[in-house]
C-alpha positions as a printed Julia matrix, in Angstrom:
95×3 Matrix{Float64}:
  92.51  33.48  104.47
  95.31  31.21  103.22
  99.19  31.93  103.66
 101.45  30.2   102.28
 105.19  30.61  104.26
 108.13  30.91  101.92
 111.61  29.42  102.34
 112.33  28.19  105.72
 109.69  30.01  107.18
 106.81  28.52  109.53
 103.35  29.37  110.44
 102.46  28.84  114.02
  99.37  29.41  116.29
 100.14  29.57  120.08
  98.67  26.9   122.22
  96.8   28.37  125.2
  98.04  27.64  128.97
  96.09  26.44  131.59
  93.94  29.13  133.76
  94.87  27.13  136.92
  97.93  26.19  138.42
  97.86  21.97  139.75
  97.27  23.28  143.11
  93.94  24.94  141.66
  94.86  28.48  141.85
  93.39  30.85  139.07
  96.21  32.96  137.12
  94.68  36.1   136.25
  95.37  37.33  132.42
  97.49  40.22  133.5
  99.8   37.98  135.26
 100.14  35.17  132.5
 102.99  35.28  129.79
 102.58  34.23  126.26
 102.78  30.34  125.6
 106.22  29.08  124.16
 104.19  26.42  122.74
 102.14  26.11  119.52
 101.07  23.98  116.54
 102.53  24.3   113.33
  99.48  25.4   110.44
 101.64  25.48  107.32
 105.21  25.07  106.6
 107.29  26.45  103.79
 109.55  24.26  101.0
 112.5   25.08  102.74
 115.99  26.9   102.06
 118.2   26.54   99.2
 121.59  25.65   99.86
 124.65  26.91   97.99
 124.37  24.31   95.18
 120.72  25.42   94.53
 119.39  22.27   95.95
 116.46  22.79   98.41
 117.23  21.47  102.1
 114.17  20.05  103.41
 112.25  20.9   106.52
 112.19  19.09  110.18
 109.03  20.51  111.02
 105.91  19.27  109.54
 102.14  20.86  109.68
 100.45  19.35  112.8
 103.85  19.38  114.91
 103.45  20.91  118.28
 106.59  22.85  119.07
 108.45  24.71  121.43
 110.15  28.45  120.74
 111.77  31.17  122.48
 110.12  33.72  124.25
 110.42  36.27  121.26
 110.31  34.68  117.94
 109.27  35.59  114.77
 106.78  38.16  113.7
 102.83  38.43  114.83
 100.15  38.7   112.21
  96.58  38.25  112.78
  94.62  36.07  110.43
  91.02  36.44  110.29
  91.24  38.24  113.94
  93.33  35.33  115.6
  96.85  35.91  116.27
  99.52  33.62  114.74
 103.4   33.81  114.42
 105.63  33.64  111.33
 108.97  32.23  112.17
 112.18  30.65  110.66
 112.66  26.7   111.18
 115.93  28.31  113.52
 113.38  29.93  115.77
 111.84  26.3   116.83
 113.44  24.57  119.75
 111.65  21.32  119.6
 109.33  19.0   118.63
 106.79  17.44  120.92
 106.31  14.17  120.75
């Protein structure tokens, strides 16, 4: 299934965290929090300003991004959990 975000929305898939700590301790699934890091799958065209001009997005497809704990809306695409969030929900782009 193909999804094309509208306006200033972004489709992100969460990046799984390590299952071990640096010291080698395994973290059980019940103790893990959802990752706050993801990969951008699709980007909308950007929102319109008051003059009717489109404002381009700072985020591009393929970027690794950091976001808050409870961003956007969770959806399942082909059984895989994705997030649709606004560009404002993105805190940083990893380089």
